[in-house]
C-alpha positions as CSV (number, residue, x, y, z in Angstrom):
1,M,-46.8,-57.9,22.9
2,S,-49.1,-55.0,23.5
3,Q,-52.7,-56.0,23.2
4,L,-55.9,-55.9,25.0
5,Y,-56.9,-58.2,28.3
6,D,-60.7,-58.1,29.5
7,G,-60.9,-55.0,27.0
8,V,-57.8,-52.9,28.6
9,W,-54.9,-52.1,26.4
10,R,-51.0,-53.1,27.9
11,D,-48.4,-52.1,26.9
12,S,-45.3,-54.7,26.6
13,P,-42.5,-55.4,24.4
14,P,-42.9,-56.3,20.9
15,A,-43.4,-59.8,20.2
16,A,-42.6,-60.8,23.8
17,E,-45.4,-63.4,24.4
18,E,-44.8,-64.9,20.9
19,I,-41.2,-65.7,21.7
20,G,-40.2,-69.0,24.0
21,N,-37.8,-70.3,26.1
22,D,-35.8,-71.6,23.3
23,G,-35.7,-67.9,21.9
24,Q,-37.9,-68.9,18.9
25,F,-40.5,-66.9,17.4
26,R,-44.3,-68.8,17.4
27,R,-46.9,-66.7,15.8
28,I,-50.4,-66.8,17.4
29,D,-53.0,-67.4,15.1
30,S,-55.6,-65.0,14.3
31,P,-58.8,-65.3,16.1
32,L,-61.8,-63.8,14.2
33,R,-62.2,-65.8,11.4
34,D,-66.1,-65.4,10.2
35,W,-66.8,-65.7,6.9
36,I,-68.6,-62.8,4.3
37,E,-70.6,-65.0,1.4
38,A,-72.5,-64.5,-1.8
39,D,-75.5,-65.8,-0.1
40,P,-78.2,-63.0,0.9
41,D,-79.0,-64.9,3.6
42,A,-75.5,-65.8,4.8
43,K,-74.5,-64.0,8.3
44,F,-72.4,-61.7,6.8
45,P,-74.1,-61.6,3.0
46,A,-71.8,-59.6,0.6
47,E,-73.2,-56.3,0.2
48,A,-71.7,-52.4,-1.2
49,G,-70.7,-50.2,1.3
50,R,-71.3,-52.8,4.1
51,Y,-67.9,-53.3,4.8
52,H,-64.6,-51.6,5.6
53,V,-60.8,-53.0,6.7
54,F,-58.4,-51.7,8.5
55,I,-54.8,-52.1,7.2
56,S,-51.4,-51.2,7.4
57,W,-49.0,-50.1,4.1
58,T,-46.3,-51.5,5.6
59,C,-47.5,-54.8,7.2
60,P,-47.4,-57.5,4.3
61,W,-50.6,-59.6,5.2
62,A,-52.3,-56.3,5.5
63,S,-50.7,-56.3,1.9
64,R,-52.3,-59.3,0.7
65,V,-55.8,-57.6,0.9
66,T,-54.8,-54.6,-0.4
67,A,-53.9,-56.3,-3.6
68,Y,-57.2,-58.4,-3.9
69,R,-59.2,-55.1,-3.0
70,V,-57.7,-53.9,-6.2
71,L,-57.0,-56.8,-8.9
72,K,-61.1,-57.9,-8.1
73,G,-61.8,-54.3,-8.4
74,L,-63.5,-53.9,-5.3
75,E,-62.0,-50.6,-4.2
76,D,-65.8,-48.8,-4.8
77,V,-67.0,-51.7,-2.7
78,V,-65.1,-52.6,0.0
79,G,-63.6,-49.5,2.3
80,L,-60.8,-49.1,3.5
81,S,-58.5,-47.2,6.4
82,A,-54.5,-46.9,6.8
83,A,-52.8,-46.8,9.6
84,S,-49.6,-44.6,10.3
85,P,-46.3,-45.4,9.0
86,T,-44.9,-46.8,12.2
87,I,-46.3,-49.2,15.3
88,D,-46.1,-47.5,18.7
89,N,-47.0,-48.9,22.5
90,R,-50.3,-47.6,21.3
91,G,-50.1,-50.5,18.1
92,W,-51.1,-49.3,15.1
93,M,-52.7,-45.4,14.9
94,F,-54.9,-44.1,12.3
95,E,-54.4,-40.7,12.3
96,D,-56.1,-39.5,9.0
97,E,-58.7,-41.4,8.0
98,T,-61.5,-44.0,9.8
99,I,-65.6,-44.5,9.7
100,P,-68.2,-43.8,12.6
101,P,-68.4,-44.3,15.1
102,F,-64.6,-44.2,15.6
103,E,-63.2,-40.9,15.1
104,T,-59.3,-39.6,14.5
105,P,-56.6,-40.3,15.9
106,H,-57.6,-43.7,17.3
107,P,-55.6,-46.4,17.9
108,L,-57.1,-50.0,16.3
109,Y,-57.7,-51.5,19.3
110,R,-60.8,-49.3,19.5
111,V,-62.2,-51.1,16.8
112,Y,-61.5,-54.4,18.8
113,Q,-63.3,-52.7,22.0
114,E,-66.3,-52.0,19.7
115,H,-66.4,-55.2,18.7
116,D,-66.8,-56.7,22.1
117,P,-65.8,-54.7,25.1
118,H,-64.1,-57.7,27.2
119,Y,-61.7,-59.1,24.1
120,T,-58.9,-59.9,25.4
121,G,-56.0,-60.7,22.5
122,K,-53.9,-58.5,19.8
123,A,-55.3,-56.0,17.4
124,T,-53.7,-56.7,13.9
125,V,-53.9,-55.5,10.7
126,P,-55.7,-56.5,8.5
127,T,-59.1,-56.3,10.2
128,L,-62.0,-56.5,8.3
129,W,-65.3,-54.7,9.8
130,D,-68.9,-55.1,9.3
131,K,-70.2,-51.5,9.5
132,K,-73.9,-53.1,10.1
133,T,-73.7,-54.8,12.4
134,G,-70.1,-52.5,14.5
135,R,-68.4,-56.4,14.3
136,I,-65.3,-57.6,13.0
137,V,-65.8,-60.5,10.7
138,S,-62.1,-61.5,10.5
139,N,-58.2,-60.6,10.9
140,E,-57.1,-63.9,8.6
141,S,-55.7,-62.5,5.7
142,A,-55.6,-65.9,4.5
143,D,-59.3,-65.7,4.9
144,I,-60.4,-62.3,3.8
145,I,-58.5,-62.5,0.1
146,R,-60.3,-65.8,-0.5
147,M,-63.7,-63.3,0.5
148,L,-62.6,-60.9,-1.9
149,G,-61.7,-63.4,-4.4
150,S,-65.1,-64.6,-5.0
151,A,-68.2,-63.2,-2.4
152,F,-69.0,-60.1,-4.8
153,D,-68.2,-61.2,-8.3
154,H,-71.6,-60.9,-8.5
155,I,-71.8,-57.5,-7.0
156,T,-68.8,-55.9,-9.6
157,G,-68.7,-58.6,-12.4
158,N,-65.4,-59.0,-12.0
159,T,-64.4,-63.2,-12.3
160,L,-60.9,-63.5,-12.2
161,D,-60.2,-66.4,-10.3
162,L,-57.3,-66.8,-8.4
163,Y,-57.6,-70.1,-6.8
164,P,-59.3,-72.1,-9.8
165,E,-60.4,-75.7,-8.5
166,D,-57.9,-77.7,-10.6
167,L,-55.1,-75.9,-9.4
168,R,-55.9,-75.9,-5.9
169,P,-53.2,-78.9,-4.9
170,E,-51.0,-76.6,-6.4
171,I,-51.5,-73.8,-4.8
172,D,-52.0,-75.2,-1.6
173,R,-48.6,-77.2,-1.5
174,W,-46.8,-73.6,-2.7
175,N,-48.7,-71.9,0.2
176,D,-47.7,-74.6,3.0
177,I,-43.9,-74.1,2.0
178,I,-44.2,-70.6,1.8
179,Y,-45.9,-69.4,4.7
180,P,-43.7,-71.2,7.5
181,G,-40.5,-71.0,5.2
182,L,-40.8,-67.0,4.0
183,N,-43.9,-65.3,5.0
184,N,-43.4,-66.4,8.7
185,G,-39.6,-67.3,8.4
186,V,-38.6,-64.0,8.2
187,Y,-40.5,-63.2,11.0
188,R,-38.8,-66.1,13.3
189,A,-35.7,-65.2,12.1
190,G,-36.0,-61.0,12.9
191,F,-37.6,-61.7,16.6
192,A,-35.6,-64.8,17.3
193,A,-34.0,-64.6,20.9
194,S,-31.3,-66.9,20.3
195,Q,-28.2,-67.6,17.9
196,A,-29.6,-70.8,17.3
197,A,-33.2,-69.8,16.7
198,Y,-32.2,-66.9,14.3
199,E,-29.9,-68.9,12.2
200,R,-32.3,-71.9,11.9
201,A,-34.9,-69.6,10.8
202,A,-32.5,-67.4,8.3
203,R,-31.6,-70.7,6.6
204,G,-34.8,-71.6,6.0
205,V,-36.1,-68.7,4.4
206,F,-33.3,-68.8,1.9
207,E,-33.9,-73.0,1.2
208,T,-37.3,-71.4,0.7
209,L,-36.5,-68.8,-1.9
210,D,-34.0,-71.0,-3.2
211,A,-37.0,-73.9,-3.9
212,M,-38.7,-70.6,-5.6
213,E,-35.6,-69.4,-7.7
214,A,-35.6,-73.1,-9.1
215,Q,-39.5,-73.2,-10.1
216,L,-40.0,-69.6,-11.3
217,A,-36.8,-70.3,-14.0
218,R,-39.1,-73.1,-15.4
219,H,-42.2,-71.9,-14.8
220,R,-43.9,-68.2,-15.2
221,Y,-45.6,-68.8,-12.0
222,L,-45.4,-70.9,-8.9
223,A,-48.8,-72.9,-9.3
224,G,-47.4,-72.9,-13.4
225,E,-48.7,-70.8,-16.6
226,W,-51.3,-69.3,-14.5
227,L,-51.1,-66.2,-11.7
228,T,-52.7,-67.5,-9.0
229,E,-53.6,-66.9,-5.0
230,A,-50.0,-68.4,-4.4
231,D,-48.2,-66.0,-6.3
232,W,-49.6,-63.2,-4.2
233,R,-49.2,-64.1,-1.1
234,A,-45.4,-64.5,-1.7
235,F,-45.2,-61.1,-3.4
236,T,-46.1,-59.6,-0.2
237,T,-43.0,-60.6,0.9
238,L,-40.4,-60.4,-1.4
239,V,-41.3,-57.0,-2.0
240,R,-40.3,-56.6,1.4
241,F,-37.5,-58.1,1.5
242,D,-34.7,-56.3,-0.1
243,V,-35.7,-52.7,1.5
244,G,-36.6,-54.7,4.9
245,Y,-35.9,-58.3,5.5
246,H,-32.5,-57.8,4.4
247,G,-31.4,-55.9,7.1
248,A,-33.7,-55.3,9.7
249,F,-34.4,-58.8,10.3
250,K,-30.9,-59.7,9.5
251,C,-31.8,-62.2,6.1
252,N,-28.6,-61.4,4.4
253,L,-27.2,-64.1,2.6
254,R,-28.5,-63.2,-0.8
255,R,-30.9,-60.1,-1.8
256,I,-34.1,-60.7,-4.1
257,D,-32.1,-59.0,-6.7
258,D,-29.2,-61.7,-6.4
259,Y,-31.8,-64.0,-7.9
260,P,-32.5,-63.9,-11.3
261,A,-35.8,-65.6,-12.1
262,L,-36.9,-64.4,-8.8
263,S,-36.5,-60.7,-9.0
264,G,-38.1,-60.4,-12.4
265,Y,-41.3,-62.5,-11.1
266,L,-41.2,-60.1,-8.7
267,R,-41.2,-57.1,-11.0
268,E,-43.9,-58.8,-12.6
269,L,-45.9,-58.6,-10.0
270,Y,-45.4,-55.0,-8.8
271,Q,-46.2,-53.9,-12.3
272,W,-49.5,-55.5,-12.4
273,P,-51.9,-53.3,-13.1
274,G,-53.1,-51.2,-9.7
275,I,-50.3,-52.9,-7.5
276,A,-47.7,-50.2,-7.5
277,A,-49.9,-48.0,-5.3
278,T,-50.3,-50.3,-2.8
279,V,-46.6,-50.7,-2.1
280,K,-44.6,-47.9,-0.3
281,L,-41.6,-48.2,-0.2
282,E,-40.4,-46.0,2.2
283,E,-42.9,-46.3,4.6
284,I,-42.2,-50.4,5.1
285,K,-38.2,-49.9,5.0
286,R,-39.3,-47.0,7.8
287,N,-41.3,-49.9,9.8
288,Y,-39.1,-52.2,9.7
289,Y,-36.1,-50.7,11.1
290,A,-38.6,-48.8,13.6
291,L,-39.1,-52.1,14.7
292,T,-35.0,-53.3,15.6
293,D,-33.3,-50.3,15.9
294,K,-33.5,-48.7,19.2
295,H,-32.2,-45.6,17.8
296,R,-35.2,-45.7,14.9
297,I,-32.6,-45.2,12.3
298,Y,-33.1,-46.5,9.1
299,P,-30.8,-46.8,6.3
300,I,-31.0,-44.7,2.9
301,G,-30.5,-47.5,0.7
302,P,-31.0,-49.9,-0.9
303,K,-32.3,-48.1,-4.0
304,I,-35.1,-50.4,-6.2
305,D,-36.5,-50.0,-9.0
306,L,-39.0,-52.3,-9.3
307,S,-40.4,-50.7,-12.6
308,V,-38.0,-51.5,-15.2
309,R,-38.9,-54.6,-17.6
310,H,-39.5,-58.2,-15.9
311,G,-38.6,-60.5,-18.8
312,R,-41.3,-63.1,-17.6
313,D,-43.2,-62.9,-20.9
314,L,-40.4,-65.0,-22.5
315,L,-41.9,-67.9,-20.2
316,P,-44.8,-69.4,-21.4
317,G,-48.0,-68.0,-18.8
318,Q,-51.6,-67.5,-19.0
319,G,-51.8,-64.0,-16.1
320,I,-55.2,-64.6,-14.4
321,R,-57.9,-66.7,-15.3
322,G,-61.0,-65.1,-15.9
323,S,-61.9,-61.4,-17.1
């Protein structure tokens, strides 16, 4: 994939370096994984206005962060810049909004060059930037949402707990199912370079969705009665499924709309206060078909209405812990 080599941007076909000789897509781990902490003496202490996140509305990993930023009331605490809808051979481009020392337009890889003039690696969203030190804190979404989930509570007074201690084993269990089978599974199907690799990945996606459907037919949320991190990690893939992965990535055995419990669950999460504004369905659809259609033609459908009644309140469940 296009990336920096010793600080120099080089273009290569999408995902090329992540596809093995067996045709399987294997995601490269995020290398930048520092941590924001509530401790004022920490390397990266939580401070209002100090941190900024570079995202794309189309990316499911970045979408985790935009959801948490809303859920935890951090819109005025952690800044945000959104990339243009589609990625090209320059990577993600920021045409409209950014922060010093960057000027529009600029590619995301400029942030990585500023962090380290000799950086080697991909420039991915989300990227969490520290304006004070001019350094990247993290480009791993799973870590960033954990930081946003608690590090700033003393500043905002928002104590919503999406990773409560007593539910962590169950949350972690579902995360361990959903990440390989669904979150990354759709990419393993969409970027597969052999029929066998594609079929293995695609069937795994639907095995995961079937397991989630069975759980959600009996419980309001994945971990039971409480809405948790596991649900939001699942949501960002589910909301992209019917408009993107089903067609562009050939994950087309079934739609989310064909699953009674999953479809209602998706609508409930989408209708959570503030979340709908973080979901740009047309941008999402355009980007995924741009990745897979050489003419960059994307379909007029499907028509998706996530605002209709979800009916999940008929199941026992308490929402999010905290206030």
